[in-house]
C-alpha positions, 0 to 999 in steps of 0.5 A: 481505529487500531493498526491490523496486527499480523499475528501469524508473520512470523510463523507463516514465514519460518513453514517455507511455502511455496513461492511465498512473498511479503508487502513491500513498501519503498519511496522514490525521492522526489524534490521541489526547489523554491523557484526564488531561491532555488533551495529545496523545499522540506516535506511538511513546507510545501503546501503552505508554501504554495498556499501563499499564492492566494494572498501574495504572501512570503513566509520562513521554513516555520511559516509554511510548516505552521501555516500546513498545519493550520490548513489542515485544522480548518471545517472543512480542511483545505485539502487544494495545497497538499495535492501538490506534495508529490509522492512515489512509491515502488510496492511488491509482493502485494496479490493481484486482489489487493492492486484491483482495490487500490486501483479503485481509489483512483482521484489523482493516483497513476500505476505502472504494474506488471503486465502478465501479457509480456512477463513470465509469471512463473516466478513472480510467487504468491501471497497468503493469506494472514487468517490473523482470526484465527490459531495458528495451531490447533490445541482441540485437534480441530486441524482445519480451523487452524491457520496453519493448516489452512495455509499448507492447503492454500500451497497445494492449491497455487501448486496446482494453478500454477502446474496449470499455467505452466502447461498451457505455456509448454501447450503453445498457450501465450501468456496472455492467455496462460495467466487465466490459470492462476489465482488473485493470491498472485503476486504483482508489483506496481509504481504508484504516484500520489499527492498528499490528499488522494494519500489521505482519502486512500488512507480515511479508506484503508486504515480502517478496521472495516478494509480488508486484512491486505489492503489494510496491511500496505496502508499502514506501511505506506503511512509509516514511511509518509509520516516519518517524513511530512507529519504535518499533513497526517496528523488526522491519521495518526490520531485515528491511528492512535485512538484518538478519534 
């Protein structure tokens, strides 16, 4: 497994495409405290601390972190204690198509998304395709096969779609009906709540090269955040991204 590289990202931004947006992932802090001492538990400590209930044992912070790691080395890994570590993300600048794929990872995940029924979609923006398998500019005069040409054609299409939306609204069409003119590339946002076990399942499916590029890019952004905070939870996933598995 390797990372998805958005090779045209900077050149795409330089085109100043119509209402183009880029993905943004922010982690909202959630703190969990020791039930007896009131001390805040470290992220890598939480699964190990919870797992001790099964044997009525106690341990230091270092002991609990070590136990979290050992639980992941079982075959199969002991995932239940990971369900007690929550994560809350704010995700913006992704397409409706991307979140539709995220919705399929339902177990242990909760969403609150932007609603086209209630909000005006005129300024939400569009997510442009990466076209990472095509050269940015054509060196053989075949402009239809280069990313810059394709991006400009997408820009024209998005402008047409948004105009159709605005015309429908001007005719008295409701927001929920006018949005039928908008493409799946329309940008949206969500708060998503999930636990470490659900997140590992999500990573196992969406970090793979077979995953669609946009959700793969989103999964990488989320992974980089959580691994920097709780690396013991995601050792296997890190090894997969590094090509060690």
